[in-house]
N, C-alpha and C positions, 0 to 999 in steps of 0.2 A: 504494500500500500504506500504509494508515493506521497499522496497528500493527506493531511490530517486536519480535522475540525476540532473545535472545543467540545468536550463531552456535554450532553444534554442531561439535565436533572429530571428525575421522575417526579414531576410536579404538574398536576392536572391544570392548574391555572396558567402556567407557562405554555403547556401543550396546546390548550384551547386558543390562546391568543395567537400562537404560532400558526396553527392550521386554519383558523378562521381568516387570517390575513391572506392565506393562500386559496381560500374559496370553500372551506367546509361550512355548511349552514349552521345557524345557531340552534337548530332543532335537535342536534346531538352534541354531546360533550363528553370529555374524559373526566372520570371520577375515580376517587380512591376506593379500593376494595380493602376494608379494614381487617378482614380475616377470612379464612377459608371454611369456617364452620357454617353449617346450614343457616343458622339464625343470622349471621353476619352477611351472608350472601343475599338473604332476603331484603336487606337494607339497600341493595344496589338497584337503581331505577331500571325498568325494563321498557322495551327490549334492549338486550346487550348485543352489539354487532361485532365486537372484537375485544380481546383481552390482551394486555401487554404485561410482560414480566421482566423485571430488572433483577438479575441474579449474579452472584459472585463467580468469577472464573477461577475457581480453586482446583487443585489436582483431583479432589474427591468428586467435584461436580463434572469434571471433564473426562474422568476415567470410565464412566459407566453410561454409554449412550442409551437414550430412550427412544423407542419407536423406530420406524424404518423409512428411508427415503422413498417418496412416491411423487411423481410429477404432478398429478392431480389436474384433470381436465378443467380448464377455466380458472385455475388458481394463478393470481398475479404474484410473481416471485422475482426478486432481484438479488444479485450478488453484491456484497459489500466490498468496494474497492477503495474506500476512503477511511482512514483511521479515525476512530471515535465517532463515526457517523451512524452507529447502530441505532441510536434513538430516532433519528430521522427516518432510517430505513424501516424500523418497526412501525412508525407512524404511517409511512407510505403503504406498507403491507396492510395495516388495519383499514386504511381509507380506500385504497384502490380495489380491494376485494369486496367492497360494499358500496360501489358507486351507485347502483340502482336504489338502494335503501337510503343513501345519504343525499344524493342529488347535489352535485357540486355546482357552484356559481360558474356558468360557462364563460364569464368574462374574466375570471381569475386564473392564477397560474396553475393550480392543481389540475383543473380540467385540461389545460394545454399540455401539461406534463404527461398525464395519462394518455391523451390522444397521440402524443409523439412517441410514446414508449410501448403502447399496447401490443404492437406486433413484433417487438424486439425480443431477443433472447435475454435470459437473466444477466448474462455478462454485459451485453450491450446496454441494458438498463442501468447497470452500475456505472459504466463509463459515461453514460449520458448525464447521470447525476453529478459526476465529477465536474462536468462542464456547464452545469446549470447554475448560473450566477444568482438567480432569484432564490432558489432553494438555499444556496450557500450563504447568502446574506441573511435570510430569514433565520436559518439555523444559528448563525453566529450571534444574532441579536437575542434569540431565545436562550441560548446557552449562558448568556451573561445576566439573565433576569431571574435566575433561581434564588432560593433562600440561602444557599451556600456559595462561597466564592468558587468560581469556575477554575479548575486547574488549567495549566497551559497545554497547548497542543502536544508538547513533547512529554508531558507527564504520563507515566504508565498507569492506565486505568484498568482496574481488575473487576469491573462490573460490565454486564452486557445486557442489552435489550433484545427481546424477541416478541413476536406477536402470535396469537392464536385466533383463527377464524374458522367459520363453518362454510363449507362449499360442497354442494351436491351430497349432503348427508355425511360428509367426512369432517373430522376435527384435524386441522392442519396447524402444525408449528412452523413458523416462517422465520428463519434465521439466516441472515445474509452471509454468514461464514460457511454455511453448508452448500452443497451442490444442488440441492433440490428441497422442496417442502418435505416435512416429516409428518407422516400420517399417524394419528393416535386413535385409531378406531372410528366408530360411528358417533354422530351426534345429530342434533337438530338445532334450528335457529333458537328455539325456546330453551334448550338445555345447554347452550354454549357455555355460559358462565359456570354452571355446576360441573360440566365435563372438563373444561379447561382447569378448574380448580383441582380436580383429581390428578391431572398431570403435573400441576404446580407442586402438589404435595409430594409427588415422586421426585421432582427436582430437589425439594427441600430435604427429603429423606436421604439423599446422597451425601449431604453435609449438614447433619442435624444440629450441630453446635453453632452454625453460622446464622447470624440474624439479618444479613444483608440481602433480604428478598423483599421486593416491592411489587404489588399488583395494581394495575389500573385498568378500568373498563371503559370502553366507548359505548355510551348508553344514551337513550332518549333523554333529552333535557327536561327537567321537571318544570 
């Protein structure tokens, strides 16, 4: 990865400002998921169209792969070719796999980006993002708006964003470091949050003493 961005914070307020400027409607928003127990999942507004996980890149988490790679018909997937861009790529995965449900503003950049990249390969999409100044500027501004001081581009960041979406009855993990989407069995649009939470629990079980896991859902705005 030749270019590097500032890392993005797992902060729904920052995320919402970021993607709304790019054309996501105000009818949906990113919200915190405060826990994975059934009662806490009930507190998340519905419907949920995507789930994002920020998790630690520890030896324990990396040594035990979960699920298997599956291209997935109709799944929008892109490779990460920019250092520290996993937050933006997870956002793109969450949004571009839900274009019909969300309805992007056609005059804004997100709609143009999807139109330009829809027919591209995952590698081509990653390269396109490298050259996309609008996304780059928006990412940099958002990375500096979090509650914690943003590290420099050269700092080693040991946290990584991925997204979970439902597509044609499958639960897909989208991680720009992988070669393809990872399928984690079946799900439905109504059960996406609960089924993604089960997978997140498996992520956490690989390194149970680590507390650096954060979950955010893309849900209908209240």
